[in-house]
N, C-alpha and C positions, 0 to 999 in steps of 0.2 A: 578328148572328152572334157567338156567344161564342167567344173565343179565349183560351187560357191558355198562356203560353210560359215554361217553366222554364229556369233557368240556374244556374250555380254549382257543379255537380258536378265531380268530379275524383278524383284519387288523393291520399290523405293517409296519413300514418303514424298508428298507434294513439296516442291521446292528443291528436291534433290537432283542428283545428276547420275547419268549412266553413259558409258561409252560402248557402243556396239561395234563389233568387228566383222568383216566379211573377208575371209581368206579365199583367194581365188587360185585355181589351177586350170591349166589348159588354155588360158588367155593371159594377156598382159594388161593389167587394169589401166595402166597409163595410156594404152592405145585404144581404150574403149570408153563409151559413155556408161558410167556406172550409176545405179539408182538405188535409193531406199524407198520402199513402199511400206504402208501399214494397213492393217485391216482390223477394225474393231468389230465386236460381235454385232451382227445385224446391220452392218454398214458395208458399203462398197470399199474395195481396195483403193487407196489414194496414194498418189506420188507425194513423198515428203521432201526429198532432196535429190538433186542430180549433179554429177560432176563429169563434165565432158573431157575428152582427151586434150582439148585446148586449155583446160583449166577453168573454163567457164562453169559457174555453178548456178543452181536454181533452188529456191526454197518455196514451199507452200506458205501462204500468208500466215497460217496458223502456227508455224514454227519459226518464222523469220525472227532473227535476233536471239533465239534460244538454242537452235540446233546448228551444228557445223559439220559439213561433210568434208572429208579429206582423204588422202591416200598416202601410203608409204610404198614407194616404188621398190625399194629393196626387199620388202616383205610381201610385195604383190597383194596388198591388203587395203581395203577401203574401210573407213571408220565413219561413225555417226556419233558425234559428241552431243549429248542431250543435256541441257541445263535448265534449271527452273521448271522442272517437270510438273505437269498438271494431271489431275485424274483423267481429263479428256485425252491425254496422250496414251492411255492404256490401249494396247493393241498387240497383235502379232506383227513384228517388223520383218520385212523381207528385203534381202539384197537381190539386185537384178542387174544383168548386163544387157543393154540394148543391142540387138543383133539386126543390122540393117538388111541381112540376106536371108533371114529365117526367123524361127521362133526365138523370143528372148530366153535367156537362161535365168533360172531362179534358184535361190537357196531354199532351205527347208523352213526357215523362219525362226524367230526367237521371240519369246513372250516378254512383254514389258507391262508391268502392272504398277500403277501409281496410286497409292492410297491417300485419302484426304485426311 
C-alpha cells in the first residue's frame, strides 16, 4: 500500500522560506516520478514541481528560481524547498506519485500560508 505523508507547512511572512517533506512508503521514490501540486481556495489544483526517476525536473513558471524539488533516497523522502515566498503561494500543497498503470497516489496535503 502506497502512503505519502507531507509535513513542513505553516505560516510564514512574505520573503520567507519553508521546506516541505513527503515521506513515502510502499514505493521507492527514486524509481518514480514524484510531484508537488498546490491548490489555492477557489482555484484549480496546479502542478508546481516534478522530479522524475531520471533526475529530470520541471517547475511551473510561477515558482521557477524560487522552489527546488529534491529527494533523499536513504530516507525515501521528497522535498520542496520554497524560498522568497509570496502571498500568491498560499495554498494546500500535495505530494503525489505518478502511477502509469493506475490512479496516482496522493498525500493528505499540508497548508502553506504566506502573509504580506
